[in-house]
C-alpha positions in Angstrom: 25.8 49.5 48.9 24.7 46.6 46.8 24.3 48.4 43.5 20.6 47.4 43.3 18.4 48.8 40.5 15.6 49.7 42.9 14.6 49.8 46.5 13.1 46.3 46.5 9.8 47.5 48.1 7.7 45.3 45.9 5.8 48.1 44.1 3.5 47.1 41.3 5.4 47.1 38.0 5.3 50.5 36.2 3.5 52.1 39.1 4.5 55.7 40.1 6.5 54.4 43.0 8.2 51.7 40.9 9.3 54.2 38.3 10.5 56.7 40.9 12.4 54.0 42.8 14.3 52.9 39.6 15.0 56.6 38.7 16.4 57.4 42.2 18.6 54.2 42.3 19.9 54.8 38.8 20.9 58.4 39.9 22.4 57.2 43.2 24.4 54.4 41.6 26.2 57.1 39.5 26.3 59.9 42.2 27.6 57.8 45.2 31.3 56.8 44.8 32.6 53.3 45.5 34.2 54.2 48.8 30.9 55.5 50.1 29.1 52.4 49.0 31.7 50.2 50.6 31.3 52.1 53.9 27.5 51.8 53.7 27.9 48.0 53.3 29.6 47.9 56.7 26.6 49.6 58.5 24.3 47.5 60.7 20.8 46.9 59.6 19.5 47.7 63.2 20.8 49.1 66.4 20.1 48.2 70.0 20.8 50.5 72.9 19.7 51.4 76.4 18.4 54.9 77.1 17.4 55.9 80.6 17.3 52.2 81.6 14.9 51.4 78.7 15.8 48.9 76.0 15.5 50.5 72.5 15.9 49.0 69.1 16.2 51.0 65.9 15.2 49.7 62.5 14.4 51.1 59.0 11.2 49.3 58.1 10.7 46.0 59.9 13.0 43.9 62.1 13.6 41.1 59.5 12.5 43.0 56.4 14.2 46.4 56.0 11.7 47.6 53.5 8.6 46.5 55.4 5.9 49.2 55.6 4.6 49.4 59.2 1.9 52.1 59.8 0.0 53.2 62.8 -2.9 51.0 61.6 -0.7 48.0 61.1 -1.2 44.9 63.3 -0.5 45.5 66.9 0.3 41.8 67.2 3.0 42.1 64.5 4.5 45.0 66.3 4.5 43.2 69.6 6.1 40.1 68.0 9.0 42.2 66.5 9.6 43.9 69.9 9.7 40.5 71.6 12.2 39.2 69.0 14.4 42.3 69.5 14.1 42.0 73.3 13.2 45.7 73.4 10.7 47.9 75.1 10.7 50.5 72.4 11.0 50.1 68.6 12.0 53.1 66.6 11.3 52.8 62.9 10.7 54.8 59.8 10.2 53.9 56.1 6.4 54.2 55.9 6.8 57.9 55.7 4.2 58.9 58.3 5.3 59.6 61.9 3.4 58.2 64.8 3.8 56.9 68.3 1.9 54.0 69.9 1.8 52.5 73.4 1.1 48.8 72.8 0.9 47.8 76.4 2.2 49.0 79.8 5.8 48.5 78.8 6.0 48.5 75.0 6.0 51.3 72.4 6.3 51.6 68.7 7.7 54.9 67.4 8.0 56.1 63.8 10.3 59.0 63.5 8.9 60.3 60.3 11.0 61.1 57.2 13.5 64.0 57.0 13.4 64.1 53.2 9.6 63.8 52.4 6.4 65.4 53.7 4.0 63.1 55.6 1.3 63.3 53.0 -0.5 65.8 55.2 -0.6 68.8 52.8 2.3 70.5 54.5 5.6 71.1 52.7 7.6 70.5 55.9 9.1 67.2 56.8 9.5 65.4 60.2 12.0 64.2 62.8 11.8 62.9 66.3 13.7 63.5 69.5 14.2 61.6 72.7 15.0 63.4 76.0 15.3 62.0 79.5 14.5 63.1 83.0 14.9 61.2 86.3 11.4 59.6 85.9 10.7 59.2 82.2 11.7 59.5 78.5 10.0 62.2 76.5 9.3 61.5 72.8 8.6 64.5 70.7 8.0 65.0 66.9 9.1 68.2 65.1 8.5 69.7 61.7 11.5 70.6 59.7 10.9 73.6 57.5 13.5 74.4 54.8 13.8 76.1 51.5 11.8 73.7 49.4 12.4 75.5 46.1 16.1 74.8 46.2 15.6 71.1 46.6 13.0 71.1 43.8 15.3 73.0 41.5 18.1 70.4 42.2 15.7 67.5 41.4 14.7 69.2 38.2 18.3 69.8 37.2 19.0 66.0 37.5 15.7 65.2 35.8 14.4 63.2 38.7 10.8 62.0 39.1 8.6 65.2 38.8 6.0 63.6 41.1 8.3 63.7 44.1 9.4 67.3 43.4 5.8 68.3 43.3 5.2 66.4 46.5 7.9 68.5 48.3 5.9 71.6 47.5 2.3 70.3 48.0 3.0 68.0 50.9 1.0 65.3 49.1 2.5 62.1 47.8 2.4 61.3 44.0 0.9 57.8 44.8 -1.1 56.2 47.5 -0.2 52.6 46.4 1.3 51.6 49.7 -1.3 53.2 52.1 -3.7 51.1 54.1 -7.3 52.4 54.2 -7.0 54.2 57.5 -4.0 56.2 56.3 -5.7 56.9 53.0 -8.6 58.6 54.9 -6.1 61.0 56.5 -4.4 62.2 53.3 -4.1 66.0 53.3 -5.0 66.4 57.0 -2.5 68.5 58.9 -0.8 66.4 61.5 -0.5 67.2 65.2 1.6 64.7 67.2 1.3 64.7 71.0 4.4 64.2 73.1 4.7 60.8 74.6 6.2 60.0 78.0 7.8 56.6 78.5 
């Protein structure tokens, strides 16, 4: 929407992620038309709603910093602070690329939906999404794998000469760089994920 040259995630200069970000944004600046960019500029940076009498807030990365990386191992205090600021019981985020669900206390939860376009660095080519469903007594949060024809996507990326590391990651399920990962998540690289359903 702003015709930026990269995602602004603060990657080290010339790192794998920095180079890939600049490639993707250069491609997107040409591929996305002006009308679509103008529409994107009108979209909210976060969304609040009530679901089954529970206050939910949806963000990309962090509440005040869209490209913030918040992992399962990230500070519980920071997550609580953002929930309080948003006046929400449940925060739904993404961006860090690895799905998870955490109950922070009796009434507060942090959910990461996963990423529909990239594997979770668990050695599986599938990607992730999350669903919410309600009953009379609770909300059920469930994570699901999305399996698709990876070879078609890899072929399209190769046609447009996009970062080969990310094309390889779609097939291997492993990221081309671990630059952003905290130590706990680094220790889980390549481990197949099993996410239990959460009841709120």
